C-alpha positions in Angstrom: 41.6 -80.1 13.5 40.6 -77.0 11.5 37.2 -75.2 11.6 36.3 -72.6 8.9 36.1 -69.0 9.9 34.2 -66.1 8.7 33.8 -65.8 4.9 34.7 -62.1 4.6 37.0 -59.7 6.2 33.9 -57.5 7.1 32.2 -60.5 8.9 35.5 -61.1 10.8 35.8 -57.6 11.9 32.1 -57.5 13.2 32.6 -60.7 15.2 33.5 -61.0 19.0 36.9 -62.3 17.8 37.9 -59.3 15.6 41.1 -58.7 17.5 42.4 -62.2 17.0 41.3 -62.2 13.3 43.0 -58.9 12.8 46.3 -60.2 14.4 46.2 -63.3 12.1 45.7 -61.3 8.9 48.4 -58.7 10.0 50.8 -61.7 10.5 50.0 -63.0 7.1 50.6 -59.9 5.4 53.9 -59.2 7.2 55.0 -62.7 6.4 54.2 -62.3 2.7 56.0 -59.0 2.6 58.9 -60.3 4.4 59.4 -63.2 2.0 59.0 -60.8 -0.9 56.0 -62.6 -2.2 53.6 -59.8 -2.1 53.9 -55.9 -2.4 51.3 -53.5 -1.0 50.6 -50.6 -3.4 48.1 -47.7 -3.1 47.5 -47.2 -6.8 47.9 -49.7 -9.7 49.8 -48.4 -12.8 47.7 -48.4 -15.9 50.0 -51.0 -17.6 49.4 -53.5 -14.8 46.4 -55.5 -13.7 45.5 -56.4 -10.2 45.6 -60.1 -9.2 42.2 -61.1 -7.5 42.9 -62.4 -3.9 40.8 -63.8 -1.1 41.4 -64.3 2.6 40.8 -67.7 3.9 40.2 -67.7 7.7 40.3 -70.8 9.8 40.5 -71.6 13.5 42.9 -74.3 14.6 41.4 -76.6 17.4 42.8 -78.9 19.9 41.4 -82.4 20.7 38.4 -80.9 22.8 37.5 -78.4 20.0 39.0 -75.4 21.8 40.5 -72.6 19.6 44.3 -72.8 19.7 45.1 -70.5 17.0 43.5 -68.1 14.4 45.0 -68.7 10.8 44.6 -66.4 7.8 45.9 -67.2 4.3 45.8 -64.9 1.4 45.1 -66.8 -1.9 45.3 -65.4 -5.4 
């Protein structure tokens, strides 16, 4: 089962579960970089446009509705 998490990064970092959310986000970013799907840059060249993206945060639950895993996905 899946349960929606916080709607924004800011609200995730202000929650009691901030460490778990940060770990899930870091894992998603590392996976995207490793698979050469995403490259992080500090500045966007004038000839390029940024692609808008959003973090989708979810909790994976077991049968008794206890959190088993924190999941973060970066969606363009």
